C-alpha positions in Angstrom: 17.1 114.5 108.7 15.6 112.7 111.7 15.1 109.5 109.8 18.7 109.6 108.5 20.8 110.7 111.5 18.7 109.4 114.4 16.9 106.3 113.3 19.1 105.0 110.5 22.7 106.0 111.3 22.2 106.7 115.1 24.7 109.6 115.0 22.7 111.5 117.7 20.1 110.7 120.2 16.4 111.7 119.8 16.7 114.2 122.6 19.8 115.8 121.2 18.2 116.1 117.8 15.2 117.9 119.4 17.5 120.3 121.2 19.3 121.1 118.0 16.1 121.5 116.1 14.7 123.9 118.8 17.8 126.2 118.7 17.7 126.2 114.9 14.2 127.5 115.0 14.9 130.4 117.4 18.0 131.9 115.9 18.2 134.0 112.7 18.6 132.1 109.4 17.1 129.2 107.5 16.4 126.6 110.2 16.9 123.5 108.1 20.4 124.7 106.9 21.4 125.5 110.5 20.1 122.1 111.7 22.3 120.4 109.0 25.3 122.4 110.3 24.6 121.5 113.9 24.4 117.9 113.0 27.6 118.0 111.1 29.4 119.5 114.1 27.9 116.9 116.4 29.1 114.1 114.2 32.6 115.2 113.2 33.5 118.7 114.4 33.9 122.1 112.9 35.0 121.0 109.4 31.9 118.9 109.1 29.9 121.9 110.4 30.9 123.9 107.3 30.7 121.0 104.9 27.2 120.1 106.0 26.0 123.6 105.4 27.6 123.9 102.0 26.4 120.5 100.8 22.9 121.3 101.9 22.8 124.5 100.0 24.7 123.8 96.8 22.3 121.3 95.1 19.3 123.6 95.5 21.3 126.6 94.4 22.3 124.9 91.2 18.7 123.9 90.4 17.4 127.4 91.1 20.1 128.9 89.0 19.1 126.7 86.0 15.4 127.6 86.5 16.2 131.3 86.7 18.0 131.0 83.4 15.0 129.3 81.9 12.7 131.9 83.4 14.7 134.7 81.8 14.9 132.8 78.5 11.3 131.6 78.2 9.3 133.5 80.8 7.8 135.9 78.3 6.2 133.2 76.2 2.4 132.9 76.5 2.7 129.3 77.9 5.1 130.4 80.6 2.9 133.3 81.6 -0.2 131.1 82.0 1.8 128.5 83.9 3.0 131.2 86.4 -0.6 132.6 86.6 -1.8 129.2 87.7 1.0 128.8 90.3 0.6 132.2 92.0 -2.7 131.7 93.8 -1.4 128.4 95.1 1.7 130.1 96.5 -0.5 132.6 98.3 -2.4 129.6 99.8 0.9 128.1 100.9 1.8 131.4 102.6 -1.6 131.4 104.4 -0.9 127.9 105.6 2.5 129.0 106.9 1.1 132.0 108.7 -1.6 129.8 110.3 0.7 127.1 111.4 3.5 129.3 112.7 1.0 131.8 114.3 -0.4 129.0 116.5 3.1 128.4 117.9 4.2 132.0 118.0 1.3 133.6 119.8 2.3 132.7 123.4 -0.4 134.4 125.4 -2.6 137.5 124.9 0.1 140.1 125.2 2.3 138.5 122.6 -0.8 138.2 120.4 -1.4 142.0 120.8 2.2 142.7 119.8 1.7 140.5 116.7 -1.5 142.4 115.7 0.3 145.7 116.2 3.2 144.6 114.0 0.7 143.5 111.3 -1.0 146.9 111.3 2.2 148.9 111.4 3.6 146.9 108.5 0.6 147.7 106.4 1.1 151.4 107.2 4.6 151.2 105.9 6.9 150.8 108.9 10.1 149.0 108.0 10.0 145.2 108.8 13.4 145.0 110.3 12.6 147.8 112.8 9.4 145.9 113.6 11.2 142.7 114.3 13.7 144.3 116.7 11.1 146.5 118.3 8.7 143.6 119.0 11.5 141.6 120.5 12.5 144.5 122.7 8.9 145.2 123.9 8.2 141.6 124.9 11.6 141.4 126.6 11.0 144.6 128.6 7.4 143.8 129.6 8.1 140.2 130.7 11.2 141.2 132.7 9.9 144.5 134.0 10.1 143.3 137.6 13.7 142.1 137.2 14.6 145.5 135.6 13.0 147.4 138.5 15.0 145.3 141.0 18.3 145.1 139.2 18.3 148.2 137.0 18.9 148.4 133.3 22.4 147.0 133.7 20.9 143.6 134.6 19.5 143.3 131.1 22.8 142.2 129.7 21.4 141.8 126.2 23.6 143.5 123.5 21.2 143.4 120.6 19.0 146.4 121.1 21.3 149.4 120.6 19.5 152.4 118.9 22.2 152.3 116.2 20.9 148.9 115.1 17.4 150.1 114.5 18.9 152.2 111.7 19.6 149.0 109.9 15.9 148.9 109.0 15.9 152.0 106.9 14.9 151.0 103.4 17.4 152.1 100.8 15.9 154.5 98.2 15.7 153.3 94.6 19.3 153.0 93.4 21.2 151.6 90.3 22.1 148.0 90.5 25.5 146.9 91.9 26.9 143.6 93.1 28.1 145.3 96.3 24.6 146.7 97.1 23.1 143.3 96.3 25.5 141.6 98.7 24.9 144.0 101.6 21.1 143.9 101.1 21.0 140.1 101.2 23.5 140.0 104.1 21.2 142.3 106.1 18.1 140.1 105.3 20.0 136.9 106.1 21.1 138.3 109.5 17.5 139.2 110.5 15.7 136.2 109.0 13.8 135.0 112.1 10.9 132.6 112.0 11.7 130.3 109.0 12.1 130.6 105.3 8.7 132.2 104.6 9.6 135.3 106.6 12.2 135.8 103.9 9.4 137.1 101.6 8.4 139.7 104.2 12.0 141.0 104.2 12.7 140.7 100.4 9.7 142.7 99.3 10.5 146.0 101.0 14.1 145.8 99.8 13.9 144.4 96.3 10.5 145.6 95.2 9.8 148.8 97.2 13.2 150.1 98.2 15.5 149.3 95.4 12.9 148.8 92.7 14.9 146.0 91.1 12.1 143.5 90.7 8.2 143.5 90.6 5.8 141.8 92.9 5.0 139.3 90.2 8.7 138.4 89.9 8.9 138.0 93.7 6.0 135.6 93.6 7.8 133.7 90.8 10.9 133.5 92.9 8.9 132.1 95.8 7.3 129.5 93.5 10.7 128.3 92.3 12.0 128.1 95.9 8.9 126.1 96.8 9.1 123.5 94.1 12.8 122.9 94.4 14.6 120.8 97.1 16.5 122.6 99.8 15.9 125.9 101.7 13.3 128.4 100.5 16.1 131.1 100.9 17.3 130.1 97.4 14.6 132.4 96.2 17.3 135.1 96.7 19.4 133.1 94.2 16.6 133.5 91.7 16.2 137.2 92.3 20.0 137.7 92.2 20.1 136.1 88.7 17.2 138.3 87.5 19.0 141.5 88.4 22.7 140.5 87.9 23.0 137.2 86.0 25.2 134.4 87.3 27.4 136.8 89.3 24.3 138.3 90.9 22.9 134.8 91.8 26.2 133.8 93.4 26.5 137.1 95.4 22.9 137.0 96.6 23.3 133.3 97.7 26.5 134.1 99.6 24.9 137.2 101.2 21.7 135.4 102.3 23.4 132.3 103.8 26.6 133.8 105.3 24.9 135.1 108.5 23.4 131.7 109.2 26.9 130.1 109.2 28.1 132.8 111.6 25.1 132.6 113.9 25.0 128.8 113.9 28.7 128.7 114.7 28.2 131.0 117.7 25.0 129.2 118.9 26.2 125.7 118.4 28.3 125.5 121.7 25.4 127.1 123.6 22.5 125.0 122.3 21.1 124.2 125.8 21.3 127.8 127.2 19.6 130.0 124.6 16.0 129.1 125.5 16.9 128.8 129.2 17.7 132.5 129.4 14.6 134.6 130.3 16.1 137.5 128.3 16.8 135.8 125.0 13.7 133.7 125.3 11.4 136.7 125.7 13.2 138.6 122.9 12.9 135.7 120.5 9.2 135.3 121.3 8.6 138.9 120.4 10.6 138.6 117.2 8.9 135.4 116.2 5.4 136.8 116.6 6.4 139.9 114.6 7.8 137.7 111.9 4.5 135.9 111.5 2.7 139.3 111.4 5.0 140.4 108.6 4.3 137.2 106.7 0.5 137.9 107.1 1.0 141.4 105.8 3.0 140.3 102.7 0.5 137.5 102.1 -2.3 140.1 101.9 -0.3 142.3 99.6 0.8 139.6 97.2 -2.7 138.0 97.3 -4.2 141.2 95.8 -1.7 140.9 93.0 -1.9 137.1 92.4 -5.6 136.6 92.6 -7.2 138.8 89.8 -10.1 136.8 88.5 -12.6 134.1 89.7 -10.5 131.1 88.4 -7.5 132.4 90.4 -9.8 132.9 93.5 -11.2 129.4 93.1 -7.7 127.9 92.9 -6.6 129.8 96.0 -9.7 128.6 98.0 -9.3 125.0 96.9 -5.5 125.0 97.6 -6.0 126.6 101.0 -8.6 124.0 102.0 -6.4 121.2 100.9 -3.4 122.6 102.7 -5.1 123.5 106.0 -7.7 120.8 106.3 -6.0 117.8 104.6 -2.3 118.8 104.8 -1.8 118.2 101.1 1.9 118.4 100.0 2.4 121.9 98.7 4.8 121.0 95.9 2.1 118.8 94.3 -0.4 121.7 94.5 2.1 124.0 92.9 2.6 121.5 90.0 -1.2 121.1 89.7 -1.6 124.9 89.6 1.0 125.1 86.8 -0.8 122.4 84.8 -4.2 124.1 85.2 -2.8 127.4 84.2 -1.4 125.9 81.0 -4.7 124.1 80.3 -6.6 127.3 80.8 -4.4 128.9 78.2 -4.8 126.1 75.7 -8.6 126.0 76.1 -8.8 129.8 75.6 -6.7 129.7 72.4 
């Protein structure tokens, strides 16, 4: 995006691009999608804001939909099973890279680091991730601004996002029959609380789709992440894949709408206030807490999925090699996913 809109077309300045990028990283939703919308509004107003978001999402949605159909049609064949078995350890390594990279930015001091460790432990003990996100933001906000609160009273907080009623949003829905309405509400809730980038999506999808609703398995969730990783566009189209698995084409479209609608709403509200969000001591502290909790949730899910994806020594070796290449040499993850698929298929052919 920078190459296209700053260097080549000169639609915005470098500094303005950085401001927009910064805000897209600290509000809920897929950051790249929101950045596209911000840039559209900068260039040609609110109509371009909506068009930029839609045109950024639609190609990847179409590709993921086609891959989901192929997965359902051919996923049970031995070749497909071995291809996916080769991909899964690589995806876990990609998650480790994301946790490492984001963690270095998210841990802003010892106290924030302690909040992150606490969120990681509480997640593994079963506390709901949405509650953890909101609670971590509230704790960091209150501790950092304790002196201001003592001086000005609770009214000085002026931050509307911490009502007790909202914590109830984190309750995991018990296993229930599938319906398009429930799918939409579930994806809408996840999209509204998707802080910290696309990989945090996995930490929010698993408690809902795997544990709460019981609609998909951990293996299917990993496959959805793999498809989101190897296709262009936002990783959030993993929700499109899962929607197709549980509800066909209508399910895919409903899941896509639910996961992306909050980002349009949040970006529309945030766009006029780009320069003020990080300047507020209240919102800045809250977002720091949410971000470190988001990374902690990613770490927890990476641990859980790793135990499922890495089941033998070839899978362990693939994970270690992929992790070294990603962390040490910054190898492109999409190529490693492809190599993992090829190696998985070769392993099947040699064993035949």
